[in-house]
C-alpha positions as CSV (number, residue, x, y, z in Angstrom):
1,M,98.5,136.4,39.8
2,K,98.1,138.1,42.9
3,T,100.1,136.7,46.0
4,T,99.0,137.0,49.6
5,K,101.6,138.7,51.6
6,P,102.8,136.5,54.8
7,I,101.4,137.7,58.0
8,K,104.0,139.4,60.2
9,T,105.2,137.6,63.6
10,R,103.7,140.3,65.6
11,E,100.3,140.3,64.0
12,L,100.3,136.4,64.3
13,L,100.9,136.5,68.0
14,K,98.4,139.0,68.7
15,K,95.7,136.9,66.8
16,L,96.8,133.6,68.1
17,K,97.8,134.1,71.6
18,G,96.5,131.6,74.2
19,I,95.6,128.0,73.5
20,Q,95.2,126.9,69.8
21,T,94.6,123.9,67.5
22,I,95.1,123.7,63.8
23,P,91.4,124.1,63.1
24,S,91.1,127.2,65.5
25,V,94.2,128.9,63.7
26,M,92.4,128.2,60.5
27,T,89.4,129.9,61.9
28,N,91.3,132.7,63.4
29,L,93.0,133.7,60.5
30,N,90.7,132.5,57.7
31,I,93.3,130.3,56.1
32,N,93.4,126.6,55.0
33,R,95.0,123.9,56.9
34,Q,98.4,124.0,54.9
35,K,98.7,127.4,55.9
36,A,97.7,127.2,59.4
37,V,100.4,124.4,60.1
38,Y,103.0,126.7,58.4
39,C,101.9,129.5,60.8
40,I,102.4,127.3,64.0
41,Y,105.7,126.1,62.3
42,R,107.0,129.6,62.2
43,L,106.0,130.9,65.6
44,R,107.3,127.5,67.1
45,K,110.8,127.9,65.1
46,Q,111.0,131.4,66.7
47,G,110.4,130.1,70.3
48,Y,106.7,131.3,70.7
49,V,104.9,128.0,70.9
50,K,104.9,125.0,73.2
51,T,103.1,122.1,72.1
52,K,101.3,119.3,73.9
53,R,100.0,116.0,72.8
54,Q,96.8,114.8,74.3
55,S,95.9,111.1,75.0
56,T,93.8,111.5,71.9
57,K,97.1,112.4,69.9
58,K,95.6,115.7,69.2
59,R,98.0,118.5,69.4
60,I,97.5,121.6,71.5
61,Y,99.6,124.7,71.1
62,Y,100.2,127.4,73.7
63,V,100.9,130.4,71.8
64,S,102.7,133.4,74.0
65,F,105.3,135.8,73.6
66,E,106.7,134.8,77.0
67,N,107.6,131.3,75.8
68,K,110.5,132.7,73.9
69,L,112.0,133.8,77.4
70,G,112.5,130.2,78.2
71,G,111.9,128.8,81.7
72,S,109.7,126.0,82.9
73,T,106.6,125.2,84.9
74,Y,106.1,124.2,88.6
75,E,104.6,120.9,87.2
76,E,107.5,120.0,85.1
77,L,110.0,120.4,88.2
78,I,107.3,118.4,90.3
79,N,107.1,115.8,87.5
80,K,111.0,115.6,87.4
81,N,111.3,114.8,91.1
82,S,108.4,112.5,91.7
83,P,107.1,109.1,90.6
84,I,103.8,110.4,90.5
85,K,103.1,112.5,87.3
86,I,100.8,115.4,87.0
87,S,99.4,117.2,84.0
88,V,101.4,120.1,82.6
89,S,99.1,123.0,81.5
90,G,101.8,125.6,80.6
91,T,99.8,128.2,82.5
92,H,101.9,128.2,85.6
93,Q,105.4,129.0,83.9
94,V,108.1,130.9,85.3
95,Y,109.7,132.7,82.5
96,G,113.4,133.4,82.2
97,R,114.5,130.8,84.7
98,T,113.8,127.5,86.1
99,P,111.3,127.7,89.4
100,T,113.1,126.6,92.7
101,P,112.0,123.6,94.6
102,E,110.8,125.8,97.4
103,E,108.5,127.8,95.1
104,A,107.2,124.6,93.6
105,L,106.0,123.2,97.0
106,I,104.2,126.4,97.8
107,Y,102.5,126.3,94.5
108,A,101.5,122.5,95.1
109,L,99.9,123.3,98.5
110,K,98.0,126.3,97.0
111,T,96.5,124.1,94.2
112,K,94.2,122.3,96.9
113,N,94.8,119.2,94.6
114,F,95.3,115.6,96.3
115,R,97.7,114.3,93.6
116,T,99.7,117.5,93.2
117,I,100.4,117.8,96.9
118,L,101.2,114.0,97.1
119,A,103.4,114.4,94.1
120,S,105.5,117.4,95.4
121,L,106.6,115.3,98.3
122,G,109.6,114.4,96.1
123,L,110.8,117.9,96.2
124,F,111.9,117.8,99.6
125,R,115.0,115.9,98.3
126,K,116.1,119.1,96.5
127,I,115.3,121.7,99.3
128,K,118.6,123.8,100.0
129,D,117.2,127.0,100.9
130,W,115.3,126.5,104.0
131,K,115.3,130.2,105.2
132,L,113.6,130.9,101.6
133,L,111.1,128.1,102.2
134,Y,110.3,129.4,105.6
135,H,109.7,132.8,104.1
136,L,107.5,131.7,101.3
137,A,105.4,129.5,103.8
138,K,104.9,132.3,106.3
139,Q,104.1,134.8,103.4
140,N,101.3,132.2,102.2
141,N,100.4,131.2,105.6
142,L,101.5,127.6,105.0
143,R,103.9,127.4,107.7
144,K,102.6,124.5,109.7
145,E,101.4,122.5,106.4
146,I,105.1,122.8,105.1
147,G,106.4,121.5,108.4
148,A,104.0,118.7,108.5
149,L,104.6,117.3,104.9
150,Y,108.3,117.7,105.8
151,E,108.1,115.3,108.5
152,L,105.7,113.1,106.3
153,S,108.2,112.9,103.4
154,R,111.0,111.6,105.8
155,K,108.8,108.6,106.5
156,R,109.1,107.4,102.8
157,I,111.9,109.7,101.1
158,R,115.6,110.2,101.6
159,T,115.4,113.9,102.0
160,R,117.8,116.7,103.1
161,R,117.6,117.4,106.7
162,T,116.1,120.7,107.8
163,T,117.6,123.3,110.0
164,K,116.6,123.7,113.7
165,T,115.8,127.3,112.9
166,F,113.2,126.3,110.4
167,L,111.6,123.8,112.8
168,N,111.6,126.2,115.6
169,Q,110.2,129.1,113.6
170,S,107.5,126.8,111.8
171,S,106.3,124.9,114.8
172,P,102.8,125.9,116.1
173,E,101.8,127.1,119.6
174,K,99.9,124.2,121.5
175,T,96.7,126.5,121.6
176,E,96.6,127.0,117.8
177,K,93.6,125.5,116.0
178,Y,94.0,122.5,113.7
179,K,94.0,123.3,110.0
180,Y,93.0,121.1,106.9
181,I,95.7,120.9,104.0
182,L,92.6,119.6,102.0
183,P,89.0,120.2,103.3
184,N,87.8,117.3,105.6
185,M,90.4,115.1,104.9
186,K,92.5,113.7,107.9
187,S,95.0,110.7,108.1
188,K,94.4,107.6,110.0
189,D,98.2,106.8,110.1
190,F,100.0,109.8,110.9
191,N,98.3,111.3,114.2
192,E,101.6,112.1,115.9
193,I,102.7,114.3,113.1
194,Q,99.2,115.7,112.9
195,K,99.3,116.4,116.7
196,K,102.6,117.8,116.6
197,W,102.0,120.3,113.7
198,R,98.2,120.8,114.5
199,V,97.6,120.1,110.8
200,Y,95.3,117.4,109.2
201,I,97.3,115.4,106.7
202,P,95.1,114.2,103.9
203,F,97.3,111.1,103.3
204,N,97.5,107.5,104.6
205,K,100.1,104.8,104.5
206,K,98.9,103.3,101.5
207,D,98.9,106.7,99.5
208,L,102.6,107.0,100.1
209,E,103.5,103.4,98.9
210,V,104.4,105.0,95.5
211,Y,107.5,106.2,97.0
212,N,108.8,102.9,98.5
213,T,110.9,102.3,95.3
214,G,112.4,105.7,95.7
215,I,112.6,108.5,93.0
């Protein structure tokens, strides 16, 4: 009786790299369900697969060589430090190491997503390297936004105090134009911060109530 040789790991990775489900594995490899489950099991055991269970209990598999390098995503770091939880896609993974709070803050602002930015305020509790944060903010043209969100976070969260150097370097000129963190959204409650940093904050006091109980 002729037996089918097992597919080599390298070939499996090549054919399955990306987002998969058991039915898609069956289709891509032209195999039955039992063999598809085994292929995912093999790759996961070797560290090449990350699994996410959806609300429908359907399992999604993220197959990548980089998964074996370890590390975590910006979203995972935000969720760890915030009472507001955001979805973790696995797309924005930092391989081989854990991303820093400074990097995750910049990532959150660049998403232009209301919930992600609100959740990221909890990261100010973990900021240690203000020099790095300033460098990243300046590099991404987010200097004023970071300064404004820092002061906003101190309204509700017990954060680490920043340095005078960071505040002096980040502070805008009085002639600078106002910027929106999120398009056409401005706060009704934090006019003083908005005026000082010349940045329109998209949150009101009610949005920050989730932080009242701490993190």
